[in-house]
C-alpha positions as CSV (number, residue, x, y, z in Angstrom):
1,M,131.3,62.1,259.4
2,P,129.4,65.1,258.6
3,E,132.0,68.0,259.3
4,M,131.2,72.0,259.0
5,P,130.2,72.6,255.7
6,E,127.4,69.5,255.8
7,V,126.1,70.6,259.0
8,E,126.0,74.1,257.7
9,G,123.8,72.8,254.9
10,L,121.5,71.0,256.9
11,V,121.2,74.1,259.4
12,R,120.1,76.0,256.5
13,F,117.7,73.7,255.1
14,L,116.1,73.4,258.5
15,R,116.0,77.1,259.0
16,N,114.6,77.6,255.7
17,R,112.0,74.6,255.9
18,A,111.2,74.2,259.6
19,T,111.2,77.8,261.0
20,G,107.5,78.6,261.9
21,L,106.4,74.9,262.1
22,T,105.4,73.5,265.2
23,V,106.2,70.2,267.0
24,V,103.5,67.7,267.4
25,K,105.8,64.6,267.9
26,A,109.0,63.9,269.3
27,Q,110.0,60.3,269.9
28,V,113.2,58.7,270.8
29,A,113.9,55.6,269.6
30,Q,117.4,54.8,270.8
31,I,117.2,55.4,274.1
32,A,121.0,56.2,274.4
33,A,121.0,59.0,271.9
34,L,119.0,61.4,274.4
35,K,121.6,62.6,276.8
36,T,119.4,65.0,278.7
37,F,116.3,64.9,280.6
38,D,115.9,68.0,282.0
39,P,113.7,69.6,279.9
40,P,112.0,66.5,279.1
41,L,111.8,65.6,275.4
42,T,108.1,66.1,275.6
43,A,108.7,69.6,276.4
44,L,109.4,70.0,272.6
45,T,105.6,69.2,271.7
46,G,103.8,72.5,271.1
47,A,107.0,74.6,270.6
48,T,107.4,76.3,267.6
49,V,110.6,76.4,265.4
50,T,112.1,80.1,265.2
51,G,115.5,79.1,263.5
52,A,118.3,76.8,263.4
53,E,122.3,77.4,264.3
54,R,125.2,75.3,263.7
55,H,128.2,75.1,266.7
56,G,131.0,73.5,265.3
57,K,129.6,70.2,264.1
58,F,126.6,70.5,266.0
59,V,122.8,71.4,265.0
60,D,121.3,73.8,266.8
61,L,117.3,73.8,266.3
62,V,115.9,76.9,268.1
63,L,112.2,76.4,269.4
64,G,110.6,79.5,271.0
65,D,113.0,81.7,273.2
66,R,113.8,79.0,275.8
67,L,114.4,75.7,274.3
68,H,117.0,74.1,271.7
69,L,117.2,70.5,270.2
70,V,120.5,70.1,269.9
71,F,122.4,67.3,268.1
72,H,125.6,65.9,266.8
73,L,125.5,63.2,264.1
74,A,128.8,61.5,264.8
75,K,130.4,59.2,262.6
76,A,127.7,57.5,260.7
77,G,124.6,59.6,261.8
78,W,122.5,61.6,259.5
79,L,119.1,63.5,259.2
80,R,116.4,62.2,257.0
81,W,113.9,64.9,256.0
82,S,110.4,64.0,255.2
83,D,107.8,66.2,253.5
84,Q,105.2,63.8,255.0
85,L,106.4,61.9,257.8
86,P,105.8,58.5,257.7
87,A,103.2,57.1,260.0
88,T,104.8,54.0,260.9
89,V,105.6,53.2,264.6
90,I,109.3,53.1,265.3
91,K,110.2,50.2,267.2
92,P,113.1,50.9,269.8
93,G,116.1,49.0,269.3
94,R,115.2,47.5,266.0
95,S,115.6,50.5,263.7
96,P,118.2,52.7,262.6
97,I,116.0,55.7,263.7
98,A,117.3,57.3,267.0
99,L,115.1,60.2,267.1
100,R,111.6,61.4,265.1
101,V,110.5,64.7,265.1
102,G,107.3,65.6,263.3
103,F,105.6,69.3,262.6
104,D,102.1,70.5,261.8
105,D,102.2,70.5,258.3
106,G,102.8,66.9,258.4
107,S,106.3,67.2,257.8
108,G,109.5,66.1,260.0
109,F,112.9,64.2,260.3
110,D,114.3,61.0,261.6
111,L,118.0,61.4,262.8
112,T,119.4,58.0,261.9
113,E,122.6,56.2,262.8
114,A,124.1,53.4,260.8
115,G,126.4,50.4,262.2
116,T,126.4,48.9,265.6
117,K,128.5,51.5,267.1
118,K,126.1,54.1,268.5
119,S,127.9,57.5,268.8
120,L,124.8,59.9,267.4
121,A,123.7,62.4,270.4
122,A,121.2,64.5,271.1
123,Y,120.1,67.1,274.0
124,V,117.0,69.3,274.8
125,V,118.5,72.1,276.8
126,R,117.5,75.7,277.5
127,D,121.1,77.3,276.4
128,P,123.0,75.4,273.7
129,R,126.0,76.3,276.1
130,D,124.7,73.6,278.2
131,V,125.9,70.9,275.8
132,P,129.7,69.9,277.2
133,G,130.6,69.3,273.4
134,I,129.8,72.9,272.7
135,A,130.8,74.6,275.9
136,T,134.5,73.6,274.9
137,L,134.4,74.4,271.1
138,G,137.3,76.6,269.9
139,P,136.6,79.2,267.5
140,D,134.5,78.9,263.7
141,P,137.5,78.4,260.9
142,L,135.7,81.3,258.7
143,G,135.7,83.5,261.6
144,L,139.4,83.6,262.2
145,G,141.4,86.0,260.5
146,E,145.1,85.5,259.7
147,E,146.6,87.0,262.7
148,A,144.1,85.1,264.8
149,F,144.7,81.9,263.1
150,A,148.8,82.3,263.4
151,A,148.1,83.1,267.3
152,V,146.1,79.7,267.4
153,L,149.1,77.7,265.8
154,R,152.0,79.7,267.8
155,G,153.9,77.6,270.1
156,R,151.6,74.4,269.3
157,R,153.8,71.2,269.3
158,T,151.4,69.3,267.5
159,Q,151.0,67.8,264.1
160,I,149.1,70.2,262.1
161,K,146.5,67.5,260.9
162,G,145.6,66.7,264.5
163,L,145.5,70.2,265.3
164,L,143.2,71.0,262.7
165,R,140.6,68.1,263.9
166,D,140.6,69.3,267.5
167,Q,137.1,70.6,268.0
168,S,138.8,72.7,271.3
169,V,141.2,74.6,269.0
170,I,138.9,74.9,266.0
171,A,135.5,74.0,265.9
172,G,134.1,72.1,262.5
173,I,136.9,70.7,260.7
174,G,137.3,66.8,260.7
175,N,139.4,64.3,259.0
176,A,137.9,64.7,255.5
177,Y,138.1,68.3,255.2
178,S,141.6,68.3,257.1
179,D,142.9,66.5,254.1
180,E,141.6,68.7,251.8
181,I,142.8,71.9,253.4
182,L,146.5,70.6,253.8
183,H,146.7,69.5,250.2
184,A,145.6,72.9,249.1
185,A,147.9,74.6,251.3
186,R,150.8,72.0,249.8
187,L,151.6,70.9,253.6
188,S,152.4,67.6,255.3
189,P,150.1,66.4,257.7
190,Y,152.6,65.9,259.8
191,A,154.3,69.1,259.8
192,I,154.6,70.8,263.6
193,A,152.2,73.7,263.8
194,A,154.9,75.7,265.5
195,T,157.4,75.3,263.1
196,L,155.3,76.7,260.4
197,T,156.6,79.5,258.5
198,P,154.5,82.8,258.0
199,D,154.3,82.0,254.2
200,E,152.9,78.3,255.3
201,V,150.5,79.8,257.7
202,A,149.2,82.4,255.2
203,R,148.9,79.5,252.8
204,L,147.2,77.2,255.2
205,H,144.8,80.0,256.7
206,A,143.7,80.8,252.7
207,A,143.5,77.2,251.7
208,M,141.2,76.5,255.3
209,H,138.9,79.6,254.3
210,R,138.6,78.5,250.6
211,T,138.2,75.1,250.6
212,L,135.2,75.5,253.7
213,A,133.4,78.1,251.5
214,D,133.5,76.5,248.6
215,A,132.1,73.3,250.1
216,I,129.7,75.4,251.7
217,G,128.5,76.9,248.5
218,A,128.4,73.2,247.1
219,A,125.9,72.7,249.7
220,E,123.8,75.3,249.7
221,G,120.0,74.6,248.8
222,K,120.6,70.9,248.4
223,P,118.4,68.8,250.8
224,P,119.8,66.7,253.3
225,A,119.4,63.4,251.1
226,D,121.9,65.1,248.5
227,L,124.7,66.6,250.9
228,K,126.7,63.5,251.2
229,D,127.3,62.8,247.3
230,A,128.1,66.8,247.0
231,K,130.9,65.9,249.7
232,R,132.2,63.4,247.8
233,R,132.5,65.1,244.2
234,G,134.1,68.0,245.7
235,M,136.9,66.0,247.6
236,A,140.2,66.2,245.4
237,V,142.5,63.7,248.1
238,H,140.2,62.3,250.7
239,A,138.8,58.7,250.1
240,R,140.4,59.1,246.5
241,A,143.8,57.0,247.3
242,G,145.0,55.3,244.1
243,Q,143.7,58.0,242.0
244,A,145.4,61.0,240.4
245,C,145.8,64.4,242.1
246,P,144.0,66.6,240.3
247,V,146.8,69.6,240.8
248,C,150.0,67.1,239.6
249,S,148.8,63.8,238.6
250,D,150.8,62.1,241.3
251,T,149.3,58.7,242.9
252,V,147.2,59.8,245.9
253,R,148.1,57.8,248.8
254,S,146.6,56.7,252.3
255,V,147.8,56.6,255.6
256,F,145.7,54.0,258.0
257,F,145.3,54.5,261.6
258,A,143.4,52.3,263.5
259,D,140.1,53.7,263.1
260,R,140.5,55.9,260.2
261,S,142.7,57.0,257.4
262,M,144.3,60.1,255.8
263,E,145.0,61.0,252.1
264,Y,147.5,62.7,250.7
265,C,149.4,63.6,247.8
266,P,153.3,63.0,248.0
267,T,154.4,65.3,245.1
268,C,152.5,68.4,246.6
269,Q,152.9,68.2,250.1
270,T,155.8,65.7,251.3
271,G,158.3,66.4,248.9
272,G,157.8,63.1,247.0
273,K,158.1,60.9,250.3
274,I,155.5,58.2,250.6
275,L,154.4,58.1,254.4
276,A,154.2,54.7,256.2
277,D,151.2,53.2,258.0
278,R,151.3,54.9,261.2
279,R,150.3,51.2,262.9
280,L,153.7,50.1,261.9
281,S,156.2,53.1,261.6
282,R,156.1,56.5,261.1
283,L,157.9,57.3,258.0
284,L,159.4,55.4,255.2
285,K,162.6,56.6,254.3
């Protein structure tokens, strides 16, 4: 799933590449992907792009001073940019393309989604806060100072891994970067937020800022086609089960859930304890 750094990379690319261009085509191919009807998708035609913004994991393409095309790429979605948009007709329901937008210089982009489970969502709105997922977002992680971050954690009897992924608490972090942040902070994913010591909170805050800032830096200037590879190359533990931890050389381990997995280093994060498959039990003693 694209997370904050990749989404920020997409936003910066669109801001640099599409600002000043006028929409000449807006076509939906997967009807379920478009979640709004007022304004209609046709309202985008003739509107000029004035910028692009990010709200958590949402991309917000700003058109004129009253329209926004907002989209969330979900687990398997992506933006595919073309300097010369294909002239082929999209066949609804028979293509991975969910939405196509074309500009007056011939360029444009497709929002695509792999797999059979379709979760990509697009909205045409007058105010991005009209998008339900944006209205409930927590603060952006890079905008949180250490004291504000400590206040977010205070009193929460929640495992820190889940808390970092909760978009209503902190916006933009998902499964991959929560693994990376916790590894950098040397914290177990099962640690309870409210029980973290001041030193652990400080380490976690610093790791969150450093991990996300480094990933955004790695994404800077890259076209959409290169962002996924940049993300993979930057990972220390996520999706690297069985490989050596780059810090201590212990073997990176996985914990499997029904719909995802998480990765961690036992030596760096859990005092050498191996965490069990959560579908079976909580912890191997």
